[in-house]
C-alpha positions as CSV (number, residue, x, y, z in Angstrom):
1,M,-0.1,-0.1,0.1
2,L,2.7,2.4,0.9
3,E,4.5,1.6,-2.5
4,T,1.2,2.5,-4.3
5,E,0.8,5.7,-2.4
6,L,4.5,6.9,-3.3
7,R,3.9,6.1,-6.7
8,E,0.5,7.9,-7.0
9,A,2.3,10.8,-5.4
10,G,4.7,11.0,-8.4
11,F,7.5,9.0,-7.5
12,R,9.4,6.4,-9.0
13,D,12.2,3.6,-8.4
14,V,9.7,3.0,-5.2
15,G,10.4,0.1,-3.1
16,A,9.6,-1.1,0.6
17,R,10.8,-3.5,3.2
18,T,9.8,-5.0,6.2
19,I,12.5,-5.0,9.2
20,D,12.3,-6.8,12.4
21,A,13.2,-4.2,14.9
22,P,12.4,-5.7,18.4
23,L,12.3,-3.4,21.1
24,R,14.8,-4.6,23.7
25,M,14.9,-3.3,27.5
26,P,16.3,-4.8,30.6
27,T,13.0,-5.9,31.9
28,A,9.1,-5.9,30.9
29,A,8.4,-3.5,34.1
30,E,11.0,-1.0,32.4
31,C,9.2,-1.0,29.0
32,V,6.0,-0.7,31.0
33,R,7.5,2.4,32.9
34,F,8.8,3.8,29.5
35,E,5.3,3.4,27.6
36,R,3.7,5.2,30.6
37,E,6.0,8.2,30.4
38,S,6.2,8.4,26.7
39,F,3.4,7.1,24.5
40,G,0.9,9.7,23.9
41,A,-1.0,7.5,22.0
42,L,-1.8,4.9,24.7
43,H,-2.7,7.6,27.2
44,Q,-5.4,8.9,24.4
45,M,-6.7,5.7,24.3
46,L,-6.9,5.0,28.0
47,A,-8.1,8.4,28.6
48,G,-11.9,7.5,28.8
49,L,-11.5,5.3,31.6
50,A,-12.0,6.0,35.1
51,P,-8.6,5.9,37.2
52,A,-9.3,2.5,38.5
53,Q,-9.7,1.1,35.0
54,R,-6.8,2.7,33.5
55,E,-4.9,1.4,36.2
56,E,-6.1,-2.2,35.6
57,A,-5.4,-1.5,32.0
58,W,-1.7,-0.9,32.7
59,T,-1.4,-4.2,34.9
60,E,-3.0,-5.9,32.0
61,I,-0.6,-4.4,29.5
62,A,2.1,-5.3,32.4
63,D,1.0,-8.7,32.2
64,E,1.0,-9.1,28.4
65,L,4.6,-7.7,28.0
66,A,5.8,-10.1,30.6
67,R,5.5,-13.0,28.1
68,F,8.2,-11.3,26.3
69,E,11.0,-11.0,29.2
70,G,13.3,-13.9,29.1
71,S,17.0,-14.6,30.4
72,D,18.5,-11.9,28.1
73,G,15.8,-9.4,29.1
74,F,12.7,-7.9,27.1
75,A,12.6,-8.3,23.6
76,G,9.1,-6.9,22.4
77,P,7.9,-7.5,19.0
78,C,8.0,-4.8,16.3
79,E,8.6,-4.3,12.7
80,L,9.6,-1.1,10.8
81,V,8.3,-0.6,7.2
82,V,11.1,1.6,5.2
83,A,10.0,2.6,2.0
84,W,11.9,4.6,-0.7
85,G,11.3,6.4,-3.8
86,T,12.8,9.1,-6.5
87,K,11.0,12.4,-7.3
C-alpha cells in the first residue's frame, strides 16, 4: 500500500521492506515505565476510562508484556516499514 501511495504521489524507483526491530529493554517492567512516560497514543486510548480502569489496563499491559521477557531481558516484537522512492 505504501509503495502504491508513493507511486501515485509521483515517485519512481519505489520500494519498501519490512524490518524486524524488536524493542529491547532490561525488563518488561522497564518497558511499561517507558510506555507510561512516553506513549501519548496509549494515554489517549485510555483517557476515557475511570482512574481505576486505567490502572487495571496498565496492569493488563504489564502482564502481557511480561511474556516477552527472558533470560536476556525484554524483547518486544516490533516491525518497521522502510520505504523509498525518487522524485
